[in-house]
Every structure is written in C-alpha cells, then in structure tokens.
mmCIF file of the protein (N, C-alpha, C, O) and its ligand, coordinates in Angstrom:
data_MODEL
# 
_entry.id   MODEL 
# 
loop_
_entity.id 
_entity.type 
_entity.pdbx_number_of_molecules 
1 polymer     1 
2 non-polymer 1 
# 
_entity_poly.entity_id                      1 
_entity_poly.type                           'polypeptide(L)' 
_entity_poly.nstd_linkage                   no 
_entity_poly.nstd_monomer                   no 
_entity_poly.pdbx_seq_one_letter_code       MVYKGKIKISKKRRVCKFSGCGHILSIYNPASYCHVHQQLTMMQAYSAPLARR 
_entity_poly.pdbx_seq_one_letter_code_can   MVYKGKIKISKKRRVCKFSGCGHILSIYNPASYCHVHQQLTMMQAYSAPLARR 
_entity_poly.pdbx_strand_id                 A 
# 
loop_
_entity_poly_seq.entity_id 
_entity_poly_seq.num 
_entity_poly_seq.mon_id 
_entity_poly_seq.hetero 
1 1  MET n 
1 2  VAL n 
1 3  TYR n 
1 4  LYS n 
1 5  GLY n 
1 6  LYS n 
1 7  ILE n 
1 8  LYS n 
1 9  ILE n 
1 10 SER n 
1 11 LYS n 
1 12 LYS n 
1 13 ARG n 
1 14 ARG n 
1 15 VAL n 
1 16 CYS n 
1 17 LYS n 
1 18 PHE n 
1 19 SER n 
1 20 GLY n 
1 21 CYS n 
1 22 GLY n 
1 23 HIS n 
1 24 ILE n 
1 25 LEU n 
1 26 SER n 
1 27 ILE n 
1 28 TYR n 
1 29 ASN n 
1 30 PRO n 
1 31 ALA n 
1 32 SER n 
1 33 TYR n 
1 34 CYS n 
1 35 HIS n 
1 36 VAL n 
1 37 HIS n 
1 38 GLN n 
1 39 GLN n 
1 40 LEU n 
1 41 THR n 
1 42 MET n 
1 43 MET n 
1 44 GLN n 
1 45 ALA n 
1 46 TYR n 
1 47 SER n 
1 48 ALA n 
1 49 PRO n 
1 50 LEU n 
1 51 ALA n 
1 52 ARG n 
1 53 ARG n 
# 
loop_
_struct_asym.id 
_struct_asym.entity_id 
A 1 
B 2 
# 
loop_
_chem_comp.id 
_chem_comp.type 
_chem_comp.mon_nstd_flag 
ALA 'L-peptide linking' y 
ARG 'L-peptide linking' y 
ASN 'L-peptide linking' y 
CYS 'L-peptide linking' y 
GLN 'L-peptide linking' y 
GLY 'peptide linking'   y 
HIS 'L-peptide linking' y 
ILE 'L-peptide linking' y 
LEU 'L-peptide linking' y 
LYS 'L-peptide linking' y 
MET 'L-peptide linking' y 
PHE 'L-peptide linking' y 
PRO 'L-peptide linking' y 
SER 'L-peptide linking' y 
THR 'L-peptide linking' y 
TYR 'L-peptide linking' y 
VAL 'L-peptide linking' y 
ZN  non-polymer         . 
# 
_pdbx_entity_nonpoly.entity_id   2 
_pdbx_entity_nonpoly.name        ? 
_pdbx_entity_nonpoly.comp_id     ZN 
# 
_pdbx_nonpoly_scheme.asym_id         B 
_pdbx_nonpoly_scheme.entity_id       2 
_pdbx_nonpoly_scheme.mon_id          ZN 
_pdbx_nonpoly_scheme.ndb_seq_num     1 
_pdbx_nonpoly_scheme.pdb_seq_num     101 
_pdbx_nonpoly_scheme.auth_seq_num    101 
_pdbx_nonpoly_scheme.pdb_mon_id      ZN 
_pdbx_nonpoly_scheme.auth_mon_id     ZN 
_pdbx_nonpoly_scheme.pdb_strand_id   A 
_pdbx_nonpoly_scheme.pdb_ins_code    . 
# 
loop_
_atom_site.group_PDB 
_atom_site.id 
_atom_site.type_symbol 
_atom_site.label_atom_id 
_atom_site.label_alt_id 
_atom_site.label_comp_id 
_atom_site.label_asym_id 
_atom_site.label_entity_id 
_atom_site.label_seq_id 
_atom_site.pdbx_PDB_ins_code 
_atom_site.Cartn_x 
_atom_site.Cartn_y 
_atom_site.Cartn_z 
_atom_site.occupancy 
_atom_site.B_iso_or_equiv 
_atom_site.pdbx_formal_charge 
_atom_site.auth_seq_id 
_atom_site.auth_comp_id 
_atom_site.auth_asym_id 
_atom_site.auth_atom_id 
_atom_site.pdbx_PDB_model_num 
ATOM   1   N  N  . MET A 1 1  ? 35.917  -8.835  -3.992 1.00 0.00 ? 1   MET A N  1 
ATOM   2   C  CA . MET A 1 1  ? 35.008  -8.545  -2.835 1.00 0.00 ? 1   MET A CA 1 
ATOM   3   C  C  . MET A 1 1  ? 34.688  -9.717  -2.033 1.00 0.00 ? 1   MET A C  1 
ATOM   4   O  O  . MET A 1 1  ? 34.017  -10.648 -2.478 1.00 0.00 ? 1   MET A O  1 
ATOM   5   N  N  . VAL A 1 2  ? 35.216  -9.674  -0.723 1.00 0.00 ? 2   VAL A N  1 
ATOM   6   C  CA . VAL A 1 2  ? 34.846  -10.922 0.016  1.00 0.00 ? 2   VAL A CA 1 
ATOM   7   C  C  . VAL A 1 2  ? 33.552  -10.818 0.662  1.00 0.00 ? 2   VAL A C  1 
ATOM   8   O  O  . VAL A 1 2  ? 33.207  -9.816  1.288  1.00 0.00 ? 2   VAL A O  1 
ATOM   9   N  N  . TYR A 1 3  ? 32.765  -11.955 0.495  1.00 0.00 ? 3   TYR A N  1 
ATOM   10  C  CA . TYR A 1 3  ? 31.352  -11.783 0.959  1.00 0.00 ? 3   TYR A CA 1 
ATOM   11  C  C  . TYR A 1 3  ? 31.242  -13.119 1.791  1.00 0.00 ? 3   TYR A C  1 
ATOM   12  O  O  . TYR A 1 3  ? 31.231  -14.215 1.232  1.00 0.00 ? 3   TYR A O  1 
ATOM   13  N  N  . LYS A 1 4  ? 31.165  -12.972 3.099  1.00 0.00 ? 4   LYS A N  1 
ATOM   14  C  CA . LYS A 1 4  ? 30.881  -14.282 3.818  1.00 0.00 ? 4   LYS A CA 1 
ATOM   15  C  C  . LYS A 1 4  ? 29.495  -14.546 4.076  1.00 0.00 ? 4   LYS A C  1 
ATOM   16  O  O  . LYS A 1 4  ? 29.204  -15.636 4.567  1.00 0.00 ? 4   LYS A O  1 
ATOM   17  N  N  . GLY A 1 5  ? 28.538  -13.653 3.800  1.00 0.00 ? 5   GLY A N  1 
ATOM   18  C  CA . GLY A 1 5  ? 27.172  -13.954 3.751  1.00 0.00 ? 5   GLY A CA 1 
ATOM   19  C  C  . GLY A 1 5  ? 26.515  -14.137 5.064  1.00 0.00 ? 5   GLY A C  1 
ATOM   20  O  O  . GLY A 1 5  ? 25.410  -14.674 5.127  1.00 0.00 ? 5   GLY A O  1 
ATOM   21  N  N  . LYS A 1 6  ? 27.221  -13.661 6.255  1.00 0.00 ? 6   LYS A N  1 
ATOM   22  C  CA . LYS A 1 6  ? 26.610  -13.698 7.551  1.00 0.00 ? 6   LYS A CA 1 
ATOM   23  C  C  . LYS A 1 6  ? 26.145  -12.447 8.125  1.00 0.00 ? 6   LYS A C  1 
ATOM   24  O  O  . LYS A 1 6  ? 26.435  -12.119 9.275  1.00 0.00 ? 6   LYS A O  1 
ATOM   25  N  N  . ILE A 1 7  ? 25.362  -11.674 7.273  1.00 0.00 ? 7   ILE A N  1 
ATOM   26  C  CA . ILE A 1 7  ? 24.749  -10.428 7.800  1.00 0.00 ? 7   ILE A CA 1 
ATOM   27  C  C  . ILE A 1 7  ? 23.250  -10.770 8.298  1.00 0.00 ? 7   ILE A C  1 
ATOM   28  O  O  . ILE A 1 7  ? 22.389  -11.319 7.612  1.00 0.00 ? 7   ILE A O  1 
ATOM   29  N  N  . LYS A 1 8  ? 23.120  -10.341 9.604  1.00 0.00 ? 8   LYS A N  1 
ATOM   30  C  CA . LYS A 1 8  ? 21.915  -10.609 10.336 1.00 0.00 ? 8   LYS A CA 1 
ATOM   31  C  C  . LYS A 1 8  ? 20.736  -10.149 9.517  1.00 0.00 ? 8   LYS A C  1 
ATOM   32  O  O  . LYS A 1 8  ? 19.754  -10.874 9.363  1.00 0.00 ? 8   LYS A O  1 
ATOM   33  N  N  . ILE A 1 9  ? 20.832  -8.942  8.993  1.00 0.00 ? 9   ILE A N  1 
ATOM   34  C  CA . ILE A 1 9  ? 19.639  -8.253  8.443  1.00 0.00 ? 9   ILE A CA 1 
ATOM   35  C  C  . ILE A 1 9  ? 19.562  -8.593  6.958  1.00 0.00 ? 9   ILE A C  1 
ATOM   36  O  O  . ILE A 1 9  ? 19.511  -7.726  6.085  1.00 0.00 ? 9   ILE A O  1 
ATOM   37  N  N  . SER A 1 10 ? 19.557  -9.912  6.721  1.00 0.00 ? 10  SER A N  1 
ATOM   38  C  CA . SER A 1 10 ? 19.461  -10.183 5.146  1.00 0.00 ? 10  SER A CA 1 
ATOM   39  C  C  . SER A 1 10 ? 18.470  -10.961 4.777  1.00 0.00 ? 10  SER A C  1 
ATOM   40  O  O  . SER A 1 10 ? 18.632  -11.917 4.020  1.00 0.00 ? 10  SER A O  1 
ATOM   41  N  N  . LYS A 1 11 ? 17.366  -10.627 5.273  1.00 0.00 ? 11  LYS A N  1 
ATOM   42  C  CA . LYS A 1 11 ? 15.972  -11.357 5.004  1.00 0.00 ? 11  LYS A CA 1 
ATOM   43  C  C  . LYS A 1 11 ? 15.724  -10.885 3.482  1.00 0.00 ? 11  LYS A C  1 
ATOM   44  O  O  . LYS A 1 11 ? 16.249  -9.910  2.944  1.00 0.00 ? 11  LYS A O  1 
ATOM   45  N  N  . LYS A 1 12 ? 14.916  -11.685 2.975  1.00 0.00 ? 12  LYS A N  1 
ATOM   46  C  CA . LYS A 1 12 ? 14.533  -11.515 1.569  1.00 0.00 ? 12  LYS A CA 1 
ATOM   47  C  C  . LYS A 1 12 ? 13.918  -10.144 1.405  1.00 0.00 ? 12  LYS A C  1 
ATOM   48  O  O  . LYS A 1 12 ? 13.223  -9.621  2.277  1.00 0.00 ? 12  LYS A O  1 
ATOM   49  N  N  . ARG A 1 13 ? 14.180  -9.647  0.363  1.00 0.00 ? 13  ARG A N  1 
ATOM   50  C  CA . ARG A 1 13 ? 13.511  -8.085  -0.034 1.00 0.00 ? 13  ARG A CA 1 
ATOM   51  C  C  . ARG A 1 13 ? 12.051  -8.284  0.086  1.00 0.00 ? 13  ARG A C  1 
ATOM   52  O  O  . ARG A 1 13 ? 11.433  -9.212  -0.436 1.00 0.00 ? 13  ARG A O  1 
ATOM   53  N  N  . ARG A 1 14 ? 11.475  -7.208  0.918  1.00 0.00 ? 14  ARG A N  1 
ATOM   54  C  CA . ARG A 1 14 ? 10.072  -7.168  0.861  1.00 0.00 ? 14  ARG A CA 1 
ATOM   55  C  C  . ARG A 1 14 ? 9.686   -5.967  -0.004 1.00 0.00 ? 14  ARG A C  1 
ATOM   56  O  O  . ARG A 1 14 ? 10.399  -4.964  -0.027 1.00 0.00 ? 14  ARG A O  1 
ATOM   57  N  N  . VAL A 1 15 ? 8.514   -6.071  -0.741 1.00 0.00 ? 15  VAL A N  1 
ATOM   58  C  CA . VAL A 1 15 ? 8.125   -5.125  -1.617 1.00 0.00 ? 15  VAL A CA 1 
ATOM   59  C  C  . VAL A 1 15 ? 6.904   -4.685  -1.157 1.00 0.00 ? 15  VAL A C  1 
ATOM   60  O  O  . VAL A 1 15 ? 6.186   -5.456  -0.520 1.00 0.00 ? 15  VAL A O  1 
ATOM   61  N  N  . CYS A 1 16 ? 6.540   -3.450  -1.409 1.00 0.00 ? 16  CYS A N  1 
ATOM   62  C  CA . CYS A 1 16 ? 5.343   -2.825  -1.074 1.00 0.00 ? 16  CYS A CA 1 
ATOM   63  C  C  . CYS A 1 16 ? 4.221   -3.683  -1.741 1.00 0.00 ? 16  CYS A C  1 
ATOM   64  O  O  . CYS A 1 16 ? 4.333   -4.050  -2.910 1.00 0.00 ? 16  CYS A O  1 
ATOM   65  N  N  . LYS A 1 17 ? 3.055   -4.020  -0.912 1.00 0.00 ? 17  LYS A N  1 
ATOM   66  C  CA . LYS A 1 17 ? 2.043   -4.895  -1.437 1.00 0.00 ? 17  LYS A CA 1 
ATOM   67  C  C  . LYS A 1 17 ? 1.107   -4.200  -2.333 1.00 0.00 ? 17  LYS A C  1 
ATOM   68  O  O  . LYS A 1 17 ? 0.265   -4.876  -2.924 1.00 0.00 ? 17  LYS A O  1 
ATOM   69  N  N  . PHE A 1 18 ? 1.159   -2.948  -2.498 1.00 0.00 ? 18  PHE A N  1 
ATOM   70  C  CA . PHE A 1 18 ? 0.343   -2.266  -3.349 1.00 0.00 ? 18  PHE A CA 1 
ATOM   71  C  C  . PHE A 1 18 ? 0.666   -2.651  -4.749 1.00 0.00 ? 18  PHE A C  1 
ATOM   72  O  O  . PHE A 1 18 ? 1.785   -2.533  -5.247 1.00 0.00 ? 18  PHE A O  1 
ATOM   73  N  N  . SER A 1 19 ? -0.506  -3.174  -5.421 1.00 0.00 ? 19  SER A N  1 
ATOM   74  C  CA . SER A 1 19 ? -0.267  -3.551  -6.820 1.00 0.00 ? 19  SER A CA 1 
ATOM   75  C  C  . SER A 1 19 ? 0.346   -2.549  -7.734 1.00 0.00 ? 19  SER A C  1 
ATOM   76  O  O  . SER A 1 19 ? -0.180  -1.447  -7.886 1.00 0.00 ? 19  SER A O  1 
ATOM   77  N  N  . GLY A 1 20 ? 1.538   -2.923  -8.402 1.00 0.00 ? 20  GLY A N  1 
ATOM   78  C  CA . GLY A 1 20 ? 2.117   -2.097  -9.319 1.00 0.00 ? 20  GLY A CA 1 
ATOM   79  C  C  . GLY A 1 20 ? 3.095   -1.171  -8.667 1.00 0.00 ? 20  GLY A C  1 
ATOM   80  O  O  . GLY A 1 20 ? 3.704   -0.393  -9.401 1.00 0.00 ? 20  GLY A O  1 
ATOM   81  N  N  . CYS A 1 21 ? 3.311   -1.158  -7.435 1.00 0.00 ? 21  CYS A N  1 
ATOM   82  C  CA . CYS A 1 21 ? 4.253   -0.161  -6.736 1.00 0.00 ? 21  CYS A CA 1 
ATOM   83  C  C  . CYS A 1 21 ? 5.676   -0.715  -6.901 1.00 0.00 ? 21  CYS A C  1 
ATOM   84  O  O  . CYS A 1 21 ? 6.503   -0.156  -7.622 1.00 0.00 ? 21  CYS A O  1 
ATOM   85  N  N  . GLY A 1 22 ? 5.940   -1.870  -6.182 1.00 0.00 ? 22  GLY A N  1 
ATOM   86  C  CA . GLY A 1 22 ? 7.241   -2.385  -6.398 1.00 0.00 ? 22  GLY A CA 1 
ATOM   87  C  C  . GLY A 1 22 ? 8.324   -1.687  -5.635 1.00 0.00 ? 22  GLY A C  1 
ATOM   88  O  O  . GLY A 1 22 ? 9.519   -1.930  -5.803 1.00 0.00 ? 22  GLY A O  1 
ATOM   89  N  N  . HIS A 1 23 ? 7.842   -0.791  -4.773 1.00 0.00 ? 23  HIS A N  1 
ATOM   90  C  CA . HIS A 1 23 ? 8.792   -0.065  -3.851 1.00 0.00 ? 23  HIS A CA 1 
ATOM   91  C  C  . HIS A 1 23 ? 9.304   -1.077  -2.784 1.00 0.00 ? 23  HIS A C  1 
ATOM   92  O  O  . HIS A 1 23 ? 8.572   -1.769  -2.077 1.00 0.00 ? 23  HIS A O  1 
ATOM   93  N  N  . ILE A 1 24 ? 10.761  -1.064  -2.767 1.00 0.00 ? 24  ILE A N  1 
ATOM   94  C  CA . ILE A 1 24 ? 11.288  -1.999  -1.823 1.00 0.00 ? 24  ILE A CA 1 
ATOM   95  C  C  . ILE A 1 24 ? 11.274  -1.495  -0.447 1.00 0.00 ? 24  ILE A C  1 
ATOM   96  O  O  . ILE A 1 24 ? 11.779  -0.394  -0.226 1.00 0.00 ? 24  ILE A O  1 
ATOM   97  N  N  . LEU A 1 25 ? 10.715  -2.227  0.571  1.00 0.00 ? 25  LEU A N  1 
ATOM   98  C  CA . LEU A 1 25 ? 10.592  -1.590  1.971  1.00 0.00 ? 25  LEU A CA 1 
ATOM   99  C  C  . LEU A 1 25 ? 11.979  -1.740  2.714  1.00 0.00 ? 25  LEU A C  1 
ATOM   100 O  O  . LEU A 1 25 ? 12.792  -2.625  2.448  1.00 0.00 ? 25  LEU A O  1 
ATOM   101 N  N  . SER A 1 26 ? 12.126  -0.878  3.565  1.00 0.00 ? 26  SER A N  1 
ATOM   102 C  CA . SER A 1 26 ? 13.207  -1.031  4.396  1.00 0.00 ? 26  SER A CA 1 
ATOM   103 C  C  . SER A 1 26 ? 13.064  -2.236  5.268  1.00 0.00 ? 26  SER A C  1 
ATOM   104 O  O  . SER A 1 26 ? 11.937  -2.532  5.665  1.00 0.00 ? 26  SER A O  1 
ATOM   105 N  N  . ILE A 1 27 ? 14.091  -2.954  5.601  1.00 0.00 ? 27  ILE A N  1 
ATOM   106 C  CA . ILE A 1 27 ? 13.926  -3.927  6.599  1.00 0.00 ? 27  ILE A CA 1 
ATOM   107 C  C  . ILE A 1 27 ? 13.517  -3.591  7.914  1.00 0.00 ? 27  ILE A C  1 
ATOM   108 O  O  . ILE A 1 27 ? 13.024  -4.398  8.702  1.00 0.00 ? 27  ILE A O  1 
ATOM   109 N  N  . TYR A 1 28 ? 13.741  -2.299  8.159  1.00 0.00 ? 28  TYR A N  1 
ATOM   110 C  CA . TYR A 1 28 ? 13.311  -1.701  9.537  1.00 0.00 ? 28  TYR A CA 1 
ATOM   111 C  C  . TYR A 1 28 ? 11.769  -1.258  9.483  1.00 0.00 ? 28  TYR A C  1 
ATOM   112 O  O  . TYR A 1 28 ? 11.175  -0.854  10.483 1.00 0.00 ? 28  TYR A O  1 
ATOM   113 N  N  . ASN A 1 29 ? 11.252  -1.362  8.366  1.00 0.00 ? 29  ASN A N  1 
ATOM   114 C  CA . ASN A 1 29 ? 9.794   -1.049  8.155  1.00 0.00 ? 29  ASN A CA 1 
ATOM   115 C  C  . ASN A 1 29 ? 8.936   -2.248  8.456  1.00 0.00 ? 29  ASN A C  1 
ATOM   116 O  O  . ASN A 1 29 ? 8.905   -3.139  7.606  1.00 0.00 ? 29  ASN A O  1 
ATOM   117 N  N  . PRO A 1 30 ? 8.191   -2.388  9.636  1.00 0.00 ? 30  PRO A N  1 
ATOM   118 C  CA . PRO A 1 30 ? 7.359   -3.583  9.772  1.00 0.00 ? 30  PRO A CA 1 
ATOM   119 C  C  . PRO A 1 30 ? 6.181   -3.733  8.929  1.00 0.00 ? 30  PRO A C  1 
ATOM   120 O  O  . PRO A 1 30 ? 5.624   -4.810  8.714  1.00 0.00 ? 30  PRO A O  1 
ATOM   121 N  N  . ALA A 1 31 ? 5.791   -2.487  8.417  1.00 0.00 ? 31  ALA A N  1 
ATOM   122 C  CA . ALA A 1 31 ? 4.681   -2.621  7.497  1.00 0.00 ? 31  ALA A CA 1 
ATOM   123 C  C  . ALA A 1 31 ? 4.871   -3.257  6.106  1.00 0.00 ? 31  ALA A C  1 
ATOM   124 O  O  . ALA A 1 31 ? 5.952   -3.436  5.547  1.00 0.00 ? 31  ALA A O  1 
ATOM   125 N  N  . SER A 1 32 ? 3.678   -3.563  5.648  1.00 0.00 ? 32  SER A N  1 
ATOM   126 C  CA . SER A 1 32 ? 3.785   -4.361  4.296  1.00 0.00 ? 32  SER A CA 1 
ATOM   127 C  C  . SER A 1 32 ? 3.606   -3.350  3.114  1.00 0.00 ? 32  SER A C  1 
ATOM   128 O  O  . SER A 1 32 ? 3.554   -3.804  1.971  1.00 0.00 ? 32  SER A O  1 
ATOM   129 N  N  . TYR A 1 33 ? 3.510   -2.019  3.327  1.00 0.00 ? 33  TYR A N  1 
ATOM   130 C  CA . TYR A 1 33 ? 3.398   -1.164  2.313  1.00 0.00 ? 33  TYR A CA 1 
ATOM   131 C  C  . TYR A 1 33 ? 4.456   -0.054  2.542  1.00 0.00 ? 33  TYR A C  1 
ATOM   132 O  O  . TYR A 1 33 ? 4.934   0.235   3.639  1.00 0.00 ? 33  TYR A O  1 
ATOM   133 N  N  . CYS A 1 34 ? 4.727   0.473   1.464  1.00 0.00 ? 34  CYS A N  1 
ATOM   134 C  CA . CYS A 1 34 ? 5.761   1.630   1.440  1.00 0.00 ? 34  CYS A CA 1 
ATOM   135 C  C  . CYS A 1 34 ? 5.185   2.827   2.197  1.00 0.00 ? 34  CYS A C  1 
ATOM   136 O  O  . CYS A 1 34 ? 4.035   2.805   2.636  1.00 0.00 ? 34  CYS A O  1 
ATOM   137 N  N  . HIS A 1 35 ? 5.977   3.835   2.338  1.00 0.00 ? 35  HIS A N  1 
ATOM   138 C  CA . HIS A 1 35 ? 5.648   5.020   3.227  1.00 0.00 ? 35  HIS A CA 1 
ATOM   139 C  C  . HIS A 1 35 ? 4.242   5.571   2.507  1.00 0.00 ? 35  HIS A C  1 
ATOM   140 O  O  . HIS A 1 35 ? 3.184   5.740   3.113  1.00 0.00 ? 35  HIS A O  1 
ATOM   141 N  N  . VAL A 1 36 ? 4.429   5.783   1.277  1.00 0.00 ? 36  VAL A N  1 
ATOM   142 C  CA . VAL A 1 36 ? 3.314   6.457   0.478  1.00 0.00 ? 36  VAL A CA 1 
ATOM   143 C  C  . VAL A 1 36 ? 1.939   5.567   0.668  1.00 0.00 ? 36  VAL A C  1 
ATOM   144 O  O  . VAL A 1 36 ? 0.909   6.055   1.135  1.00 0.00 ? 36  VAL A O  1 
ATOM   145 N  N  . HIS A 1 37 ? 2.045   4.364   0.295  1.00 0.00 ? 37  HIS A N  1 
ATOM   146 C  CA . HIS A 1 37 ? 0.902   3.476   0.412  1.00 0.00 ? 37  HIS A CA 1 
ATOM   147 C  C  . HIS A 1 37 ? 0.306   3.092   1.749  1.00 0.00 ? 37  HIS A C  1 
ATOM   148 O  O  . HIS A 1 37 ? -0.855  2.732   1.944  1.00 0.00 ? 37  HIS A O  1 
ATOM   149 N  N  . GLN A 1 38 ? 1.353   3.234   2.712  1.00 0.00 ? 38  GLN A N  1 
ATOM   150 C  CA . GLN A 1 38 ? 0.827   3.071   4.059  1.00 0.00 ? 38  GLN A CA 1 
ATOM   151 C  C  . GLN A 1 38 ? -0.159  4.081   4.491  1.00 0.00 ? 38  GLN A C  1 
ATOM   152 O  O  . GLN A 1 38 ? -1.178  3.775   5.109  1.00 0.00 ? 38  GLN A O  1 
ATOM   153 N  N  . GLN A 1 39 ? 0.173   5.362   4.140  1.00 0.00 ? 39  GLN A N  1 
ATOM   154 C  CA . GLN A 1 39 ? -0.700  6.390   4.432  1.00 0.00 ? 39  GLN A CA 1 
ATOM   155 C  C  . GLN A 1 39 ? -1.965  6.316   3.630  1.00 0.00 ? 39  GLN A C  1 
ATOM   156 O  O  . GLN A 1 39 ? -3.044  6.701   4.079  1.00 0.00 ? 39  GLN A O  1 
ATOM   157 N  N  . LEU A 1 40 ? -1.803  5.805   2.418  1.00 0.00 ? 40  LEU A N  1 
ATOM   158 C  CA . LEU A 1 40 ? -2.985  5.772   1.489  1.00 0.00 ? 40  LEU A CA 1 
ATOM   159 C  C  . LEU A 1 40 ? -3.940  4.743   2.027  1.00 0.00 ? 40  LEU A C  1 
ATOM   160 O  O  . LEU A 1 40 ? -5.157  4.934   2.008  1.00 0.00 ? 40  LEU A O  1 
ATOM   161 N  N  . THR A 1 41 ? -3.390  3.659   2.502  1.00 0.00 ? 41  THR A N  1 
ATOM   162 C  CA . THR A 1 41 ? -4.419  2.532   2.940  1.00 0.00 ? 41  THR A CA 1 
ATOM   163 C  C  . THR A 1 41 ? -5.058  3.070   4.346  1.00 0.00 ? 41  THR A C  1 
ATOM   164 O  O  . THR A 1 41 ? -6.195  2.768   4.707  1.00 0.00 ? 41  THR A O  1 
ATOM   165 N  N  . MET A 1 42 ? -4.327  3.761   4.958  1.00 0.00 ? 42  MET A N  1 
ATOM   166 C  CA . MET A 1 42 ? -4.795  4.306   6.320  1.00 0.00 ? 42  MET A CA 1 
ATOM   167 C  C  . MET A 1 42 ? -5.999  5.339   6.023  1.00 0.00 ? 42  MET A C  1 
ATOM   168 O  O  . MET A 1 42 ? -7.051  5.331   6.662  1.00 0.00 ? 42  MET A O  1 
ATOM   169 N  N  . MET A 1 43 ? -5.717  6.196   5.006  1.00 0.00 ? 43  MET A N  1 
ATOM   170 C  CA . MET A 1 43 ? -6.678  7.010   4.573  1.00 0.00 ? 43  MET A CA 1 
ATOM   171 C  C  . MET A 1 43 ? -7.950  6.355   4.141  1.00 0.00 ? 43  MET A C  1 
ATOM   172 O  O  . MET A 1 43 ? -9.062  6.721   4.520  1.00 0.00 ? 43  MET A O  1 
ATOM   173 N  N  . GLN A 1 44 ? -7.709  5.340   3.304  1.00 0.00 ? 44  GLN A N  1 
ATOM   174 C  CA . GLN A 1 44 ? -8.902  4.573   2.842  1.00 0.00 ? 44  GLN A CA 1 
ATOM   175 C  C  . GLN A 1 44 ? -9.712  3.938   3.911  1.00 0.00 ? 44  GLN A C  1 
ATOM   176 O  O  . GLN A 1 44 ? -10.928 3.779   3.803  1.00 0.00 ? 44  GLN A O  1 
ATOM   177 N  N  . ALA A 1 45 ? -8.986  3.561   4.992  1.00 0.00 ? 45  ALA A N  1 
ATOM   178 C  CA . ALA A 1 45 ? -9.653  2.818   6.057  1.00 0.00 ? 45  ALA A CA 1 
ATOM   179 C  C  . ALA A 1 45 ? -10.587 3.904   6.730  1.00 0.00 ? 45  ALA A C  1 
ATOM   180 O  O  . ALA A 1 45 ? -11.737 3.640   7.080  1.00 0.00 ? 45  ALA A O  1 
ATOM   181 N  N  . TYR A 1 46 ? -10.025 5.091   6.876  1.00 0.00 ? 46  TYR A N  1 
ATOM   182 C  CA . TYR A 1 46 ? -10.858 6.200   7.454  1.00 0.00 ? 46  TYR A CA 1 
ATOM   183 C  C  . TYR A 1 46 ? -11.958 6.732   6.558  1.00 0.00 ? 46  TYR A C  1 
ATOM   184 O  O  . TYR A 1 46 ? -12.973 7.220   7.057  1.00 0.00 ? 46  TYR A O  1 
ATOM   185 N  N  . SER A 1 47 ? -11.800 6.657   5.370  1.00 0.00 ? 47  SER A N  1 
ATOM   186 C  CA . SER A 1 47 ? -12.713 7.221   4.401  1.00 0.00 ? 47  SER A CA 1 
ATOM   187 C  C  . SER A 1 47 ? -13.745 6.322   4.091  1.00 0.00 ? 47  SER A C  1 
ATOM   188 O  O  . SER A 1 47 ? -14.823 6.766   3.696  1.00 0.00 ? 47  SER A O  1 
ATOM   189 N  N  . ALA A 1 48 ? -13.533 4.957   4.234  1.00 0.00 ? 48  ALA A N  1 
ATOM   190 C  CA . ALA A 1 48 ? -14.349 3.970   3.824  1.00 0.00 ? 48  ALA A CA 1 
ATOM   191 C  C  . ALA A 1 48 ? -15.889 4.074   4.456  1.00 0.00 ? 48  ALA A C  1 
ATOM   192 O  O  . ALA A 1 48 ? -16.857 3.969   3.703  1.00 0.00 ? 48  ALA A O  1 
ATOM   193 N  N  . PRO A 1 49 ? -16.053 4.288   5.898  1.00 0.00 ? 49  PRO A N  1 
ATOM   194 C  CA . PRO A 1 49 ? -17.267 4.456   6.488  1.00 0.00 ? 49  PRO A CA 1 
ATOM   195 C  C  . PRO A 1 49 ? -17.891 5.616   5.972  1.00 0.00 ? 49  PRO A C  1 
ATOM   196 O  O  . PRO A 1 49 ? -19.102 5.598   5.756  1.00 0.00 ? 49  PRO A O  1 
ATOM   197 N  N  . LEU A 1 50 ? -17.142 6.721   5.729  1.00 0.00 ? 50  LEU A N  1 
ATOM   198 C  CA . LEU A 1 50 ? -17.879 8.039   5.289  1.00 0.00 ? 50  LEU A CA 1 
ATOM   199 C  C  . LEU A 1 50 ? -18.488 7.717   3.862  1.00 0.00 ? 50  LEU A C  1 
ATOM   200 O  O  . LEU A 1 50 ? -19.527 8.262   3.492  1.00 0.00 ? 50  LEU A O  1 
ATOM   201 N  N  . ALA A 1 51 ? -17.881 6.915   3.170  1.00 0.00 ? 51  ALA A N  1 
ATOM   202 C  CA . ALA A 1 51 ? -18.181 6.783   1.591  1.00 0.00 ? 51  ALA A CA 1 
ATOM   203 C  C  . ALA A 1 51 ? -19.610 6.040   1.679  1.00 0.00 ? 51  ALA A C  1 
ATOM   204 O  O  . ALA A 1 51 ? -20.442 6.201   0.786  1.00 0.00 ? 51  ALA A O  1 
ATOM   205 N  N  . ARG A 1 52 ? -19.821 5.336   2.640  1.00 0.00 ? 52  ARG A N  1 
ATOM   206 C  CA . ARG A 1 52 ? -21.079 4.532   2.650  1.00 0.00 ? 52  ARG A CA 1 
ATOM   207 C  C  . ARG A 1 52 ? -22.327 5.216   2.953  1.00 0.00 ? 52  ARG A C  1 
ATOM   208 O  O  . ARG A 1 52 ? -23.438 4.741   2.717  1.00 0.00 ? 52  ARG A O  1 
ATOM   209 N  N  . ARG A 1 53 ? -22.081 6.456   3.535  1.00 0.00 ? 53  ARG A N  1 
ATOM   210 C  CA . ARG A 1 53 ? -23.211 7.261   3.816  1.00 0.00 ? 53  ARG A CA 1 
ATOM   211 C  C  . ARG A 1 53 ? -24.079 7.733   2.616  1.00 0.00 ? 53  ARG A C  1 
ATOM   212 O  O  . ARG A 1 53 ? -25.071 8.435   2.810  1.00 0.00 ? 53  ARG A O  1 
HETATM 213 ZN ZN . ZN  B 2 .  ? 3.899   1.424   -2.367 1.00 0.00 2 101 ZN  A ZN 1 
# 
C-alpha cells in the first residue's frame, strides 16, 4: 500500500472529552464531545439552573 501521507484532513484523532467515553469524533465535528454527550452536556446546562431552585 502506497501512502504518501499528504492528506489534508489528517489531524490527530480527537476523542470525546466525556470521561470514560473514548468515542472518536469526526474531523467534521467541531465540538469536543461526541453526539451523545454533546446533547447530554447541553441538557445539563439547561437543567442546572432548575436544579438550584
Ligand atoms: Zn462521548
């Protein structure tokens, strides 16, 4: 297999920041969390003020 190593989208793998997840993010995904935890963190951000009541 010939591999010249000149691929533009070859940034190092980004993994979901959620501890213990290890889901590899798509290079097209600008977020630092995977799809699941992205929603999860958003939900937490919404529910946090409510929890304080
Ligand atoms: Zn994740």
